[in-house]
N, C-alpha and C positions, 0 to 999 in steps of 0.2 A: 534685814534689809527693808527699808521703808518702801511703800508703794511708789512714791515719787522717784526714788532712786532707780527702782526697777523699770518704771516707765521711761526714764531718761536713757538708761542703758539699752532698753529695747528700741528706742528711737535711733540711738547710735548704730545699733546692729542693722536696722533697716536702711539707714543712710549709707553705711558701708556696703551693704548688699546691692543697693542701687548703683553705687560706684563700680562694683564688679560687673554688674549687668551692662552698664554703659561702656565699660572697658571692653567687654566681650563683643559688643556691637561694633565698636570702633575697630577692633582687631579684624572682625569679619569683613567690614567695609574696606579696610586697608588691603586685606588679602585678595578680595574680589577686584579691587582697583589695580593691584599688581598683575593680576591675570589679564584683565581687560583695560590696559593702559589707555587705549584710544578712547574708549567710552568714558573713562575717568577724566581724561583731559577735556573732552567736550563738555561733560557735565560740570567740571570745575569752572570752565570759562563761562558757561551759561549762568551758573550761580553767581560768579564774580560780576558778570554784566548786570544781572538783576540787582545785586547789592549796590552797585554804583548808581544805577538808575533810581532806585528807591532813596538812596542817600542824597542824590542830587535834588529830587523832588522835595524831600524834607528840608534840606538846606535852603532851597529857594523859598519855601514857605516861611522859614525862620528869617531869611533876609528881608522878605516883604514885610513881616511883622515888625522888624526893627529898622525900617527904612529911614528913620530919622536919626539913627546912630552914625558914628564915624566909621564903623566897619561894614556899612551896608554894601558898598561896591566890592569890597574884598570877599564878603560872604556870597554875594551874587555871582562873582566870577568863579569862585571855587565850586559852587553849585552847578553852574553852567558847564564847567569842565567835567564834573562827575556825570552829568547828563549826557554830554557828548561822548565820553568814554564808554558809558554804559550802552548807548545806542550802537556805537561802532563794534563793540564786543559781541552784542547780541545779533547783529546783522552779519558779522564775519568772524565767528569764533575760531575758525581754523587759522586765519591770518593773525588774529590776536595771539593765539597759542604760539605761532612761529615767532612773533615779535618778542613774547615773553621768554621763549627758549633762547633766543639770541641774547636778551638782556641777562638771563641767568648764566649763560656761558661767559659773557664778559665779566660778570661779577666773580665767577669762579677763577677766571684768569687773573683778574686784578688781585683778589685775595691770595691766590697762590704765589704770585710774584712778590707781594708785600711780605708774606710770611717767610718765603725763602730768603729774601734780601734782609729782612729784619733779623731772622735767626742767625744768618751768617755774620751780620754786623754786631749784634748784641751778644750772642753766644752765652745765653743765660742758662739756668739750671734745666730748663725744658728744651734744650737745644735740639736734641734728636727728635722729640715729639713735634716741635714746631716745623722742622724740615719735612717730616713725614706728612703732616697735614698740608703744608704748602705744596708738596709734590702731588698729593692726592687732588687738591683743588685744581692745580694746573692741568693735570692729566684729564680730569673730568671736564674742564672747560674746553680743552682741545678736542676731546671726544665728541662733545655736543656740537662744536663748530664744524667738525669734520663731517658729521652726518646731517647738518642743517641744509635745507629746511625740513626734511623729513623728521628730524629730531623733535620738532614741535608737536608731533602727534603722540609722543610718549613721555617726553621729559616732564611736563607739568603734571600729568597724571601720575607718574612715578613718584615725584616729590610729594604730592598731596597724599598719595596712598601710604608712603613711608611715614609721613607725619601722623596720619590716622593710626597706623600700626603701633608706632612707638608711644603715642598718647594713650592708646587703649591699654597697652602693656603697663604703662605707668599707673593708670587708674586701677587696673586689676591688682597690682602690687600694693597700692595704697589701701584699697578695700580690704584685702586679706590681712594686711598689717594692722589696720584699724580694728578689725574684728578680733584679732589675736590680742591686741592691747586691752580691749573691753573684756575678753575672757580672763586675762590675767588680773584685771581689776576686780572682777567678780570673785575669783578665787581668793584674792587677798582679803576682800571684804567678808567673804564667807568664813574665812579662818578666824576672823575676829568678831564674828557676829554674836549677838546676844539673843537669848531665848526667854520667853515669858515663864515666870514661876507660877505655882498654883495660886498664889495670892494676888496675881495680876501685875506684880512687879517684874522687872527684868533682871537677869543675872547673867554673867559671862558664861559662855559655853566652856566646859572643862575639857581640856585635851585628854584623850585616852592614852 
């Protein structure tokens, strides 16, 4: 095996190891968020607010730079809306979380109704699965609405934590799977490797 190939495979191993490490970190953050949902909700809203604020500032600067273009006013309006939304969220994160919880509940209700109605009308091959997902969305939306506005304290944090948890598990699986593939490639390469002869030439390794 040449030095370049070894270096490349070593880099791949390190890259997959970093994926596993990042996945473990995301899983830990997701588990902590599920335990402390209120803190996760508040942290998520503050991060969201800062992202909107920074995005609004950057968008406003771009709009000013392109003030001679036809899209100046559209870019300026979008930037101003981002700035306003960021300020509102940062000043009232609890109220923003309540509003997002209500929005999420309405989305679940709408998705559940459409899935149930669509499943009953179409009756495709995934009929039972579609009805099950629709019923789950509908029940989740009703549960959030029934406990609103207190639901705003944990709904957003729970969703964010679950997303971190599943993303972390996916990265861990990808990292371990990638390392296994690299190991199989090394084994296959080693089986057909060549060794140097006494005269400096190469010859195939004879199987025992």
